[in-house]
C-alpha positions in Angstrom: 25.9 -55.9 58.4 28.2 -55.5 55.4 28.1 -58.6 53.2 31.9 -59.2 53.4 31.7 -59.2 57.2 28.7 -61.7 57.2 30.7 -64.1 55.0 33.8 -63.7 57.3 31.7 -64.3 60.4 30.3 -67.5 58.9 33.9 -68.8 59.1 34.2 -69.3 55.4 37.1 -66.9 54.9 38.5 -63.4 55.7 36.8 -60.2 54.7 39.5 -59.6 52.1 38.8 -63.0 50.6 35.1 -62.3 50.8 35.6 -59.1 48.8 37.5 -61.2 46.2 34.6 -63.7 46.0 32.1 -60.9 45.5 34.2 -59.2 42.9 34.4 -62.5 40.9 30.5 -62.7 41.1 30.6 -65.9 43.0 28.3 -64.6 45.7 24.5 -64.1 45.5 22.3 -62.2 47.9 18.6 -63.3 47.8 19.2 -64.8 44.4 20.9 -61.8 42.9 24.6 -61.5 42.2 26.0 -59.4 45.0 28.1 -56.3 44.5 30.9 -54.7 46.6 29.3 -52.8 49.5 26.1 -55.0 49.6 24.5 -55.3 53.0 23.1 -58.4 54.6 19.9 -58.1 56.5 18.3 -60.6 59.0 16.6 -63.3 56.9 18.6 -62.6 53.7 19.9 -65.7 51.9 23.6 -65.6 51.0 25.2 -68.2 48.7 28.8 -68.8 47.6 29.1 -70.8 44.4 25.5 -71.8 44.9 25.8 -73.1 48.4 24.1 -71.2 51.2 26.2 -70.0 54.1 24.8 -69.1 57.6 25.9 -67.8 60.9 25.5 -70.9 63.0 25.0 -70.8 66.7 27.6 -73.4 67.4 29.6 -73.7 70.7 32.7 -72.5 68.7 30.9 -69.4 67.6 29.9 -68.6 71.2 33.5 -68.5 72.4 34.6 -65.4 74.3 37.7 -65.2 72.2 39.0 -65.9 68.7 41.5 -68.8 68.0 42.6 -69.3 64.4 45.2 -71.2 62.5 46.8 -69.4 59.5 49.0 -70.8 56.8 51.4 -67.8 56.7 52.9 -67.2 53.2 56.5 -66.0 52.7 56.7 -62.2 52.9 54.2 -61.7 55.7 55.7 -60.2 58.9 54.4 -61.4 62.3 53.8 -58.1 63.9 50.8 -56.2 65.1 52.3 -52.9 64.0 50.1 -51.8 61.2 52.7 -49.3 60.0 54.7 -52.3 58.8 53.8 -53.2 55.2 52.6 -56.8 54.9 51.9 -57.2 58.7 50.0 -60.3 59.7 47.1 -58.5 61.3 46.2 -56.6 58.1 46.8 -59.8 56.1 44.3 -61.8 58.1 41.8 -58.8 58.2 39.8 -60.4 61.0 36.9 -58.4 62.5 38.2 -59.0 66.0 41.5 -57.6 67.4 43.9 -60.5 67.2 47.6 -61.0 67.5 50.0 -63.9 66.7 51.1 -66.5 69.2 54.8 -66.5 68.7 56.2 -65.8 65.3 57.5 -67.1 62.0 60.3 -65.2 60.2 59.2 -63.2 57.2 61.1 -65.6 54.9 59.4 -68.6 56.5 55.9 -70.1 55.9 53.4 -72.4 57.4 51.3 -72.7 60.6 50.9 -69.9 63.0 48.2 -69.4 65.6 46.4 -66.1 66.2 44.1 -65.2 69.0 42.3 -62.4 70.8 43.1 -64.0 74.2 46.3 -62.7 75.7 46.0 -65.0 78.7 47.0 -68.1 76.7 50.2 -66.9 75.0 52.6 -67.8 77.8 51.0 -71.2 78.3 51.7 -72.1 74.7 55.1 -70.5 74.3 56.7 -71.3 77.7 59.8 -73.4 76.8 59.7 -75.5 80.0 56.3 -76.9 78.9 58.2 -78.7 76.1 55.5 -78.1 73.6 56.5 -79.5 70.2 56.7 -77.5 67.0 57.4 -79.4 63.7 59.1 -78.0 60.6 60.1 -79.2 57.1 63.3 -77.6 56.0 65.1 -77.3 52.7 68.9 -76.6 52.6 71.6 -75.9 50.0 73.7 -79.0 50.6 73.0 -82.7 50.9 71.9 -83.7 54.4 74.4 -85.9 56.0 74.2 -88.2 59.1 76.8 -85.9 60.8 74.6 -82.9 60.2 71.5 -84.6 61.6 73.4 -85.7 64.7 74.7 -82.2 65.2 71.3 -80.7 64.9 69.8 -83.3 67.2 72.2 -82.9 70.1 72.2 -79.1 70.1 74.1 -76.2 68.5 75.6 -73.1 70.1 73.6 -70.0 69.0 72.6 -66.8 71.0 75.4 -67.7 73.5 73.7 -71.0 74.5 73.4 -74.6 73.4 70.0 -75.4 71.9 67.9 -78.1 73.5 68.2 -81.6 72.1 65.6 -82.2 69.4 64.3 -84.7 67.0 65.7 -84.6 63.4 65.2 -86.9 60.4 66.1 -86.8 56.7 63.3 -86.1 54.3 65.2 -85.9 51.1 68.7 -85.3 49.8 68.4 -81.6 50.5 65.7 -81.7 53.2 65.0 -82.6 56.8 62.3 -82.7 59.4 62.9 -81.1 62.8 60.8 -81.0 66.0 61.7 -78.3 68.5 60.5 -77.7 72.0 62.0 -74.2 72.2 61.6 -71.1 70.0 64.8 -69.0 69.9 64.9 -66.2 67.3 65.7 -67.7 63.8 66.7 -70.9 65.6 66.6 -73.4 62.7 68.4 -71.0 60.3 71.1 -70.2 62.8 71.5 -73.9 63.8 72.0 -74.8 60.2 74.4 -72.0 59.6 76.5 -73.1 62.6 76.9 -76.5 60.9 77.8 -75.0 57.4 74.3 -75.1 55.8 72.0 -72.5 54.5 68.2 -72.8 54.8 66.4 -72.3 51.4 62.9 -73.1 52.6 61.3 -73.5 56.0 57.7 -74.5 56.6 56.1 -75.1 60.0 53.5 -77.9 59.8 52.5 -78.5 63.5 52.2 -76.7 66.8 51.6 -79.2 69.6 48.4 -81.0 68.4 47.4 -78.5 65.7 48.4 -79.5 62.2 48.7 -77.4 59.0 47.1 -80.2 57.0 45.6 -79.1 53.7 45.2 -75.4 54.6 46.3 -73.5 51.6 48.9 -70.7 51.8 47.2 -67.5 52.9 44.1 -69.2 54.2 43.0 -69.5 57.8 40.4 -71.4 59.8 39.0 -71.4 63.3 40.5 -74.0 65.8 38.2 -76.8 66.8 37.2 -77.5 70.4 39.3 -80.6 70.3 42.4 -78.6 69.2 41.8 -76.1 71.9 41.5 -78.8 74.5 44.9 -80.3 73.4 46.6 -76.9 73.3 45.1 -75.7 76.6 44.1 -78.8 78.7 43.7 -76.8 81.9 42.0 -73.8 80.3 38.3 -73.8 79.9 37.3 -70.1 79.6 37.4 -70.1 75.7 
């Protein structure tokens, strides 16, 4: 197995990030500094920054499908079309065929889920399930009580009134919003309808999965507890 794939399958990082670690001479293979293109053989010892990494036979690694959380940076497009420069599939560079659950605008950042399991997408995205998604938003004008009330009760976009939602002030030019629907560019269009322009938008939670301390561009596997919260009636992981 190529060394970058071994490091990726350990759950430490993507293959692209593994290549960067190898190039920076932070990886050793059987005590020697690894080089690009090195191969891992059964029984070989791989260390990153001096700490050994392994392919552990945990329940999560025996799942039938891949479920990951990515902190999407601004500029990455949520599409599986590899002809699109900066598409999310090439960015993650996972060894399995995965696709995003829902989307975040190219100009937005934060938490997005990706999976190889197409059976779960509708369960997570279906608006009637009232699944919460939480965002932190920066705008170009001071946030007023009137603006917060207008966002909370619903705004006309896409020829419909958005569902009532939870909104609170974060700072003079920022607010927190929790939605249970996912219309295209919803927060940006809602803000524009009330005379505001979004300058920054970060998603920090999807149902029970939180962005936490995940760095921009980094991803991690979902835990069994997170999957149980996302898909309480789905056991074929």
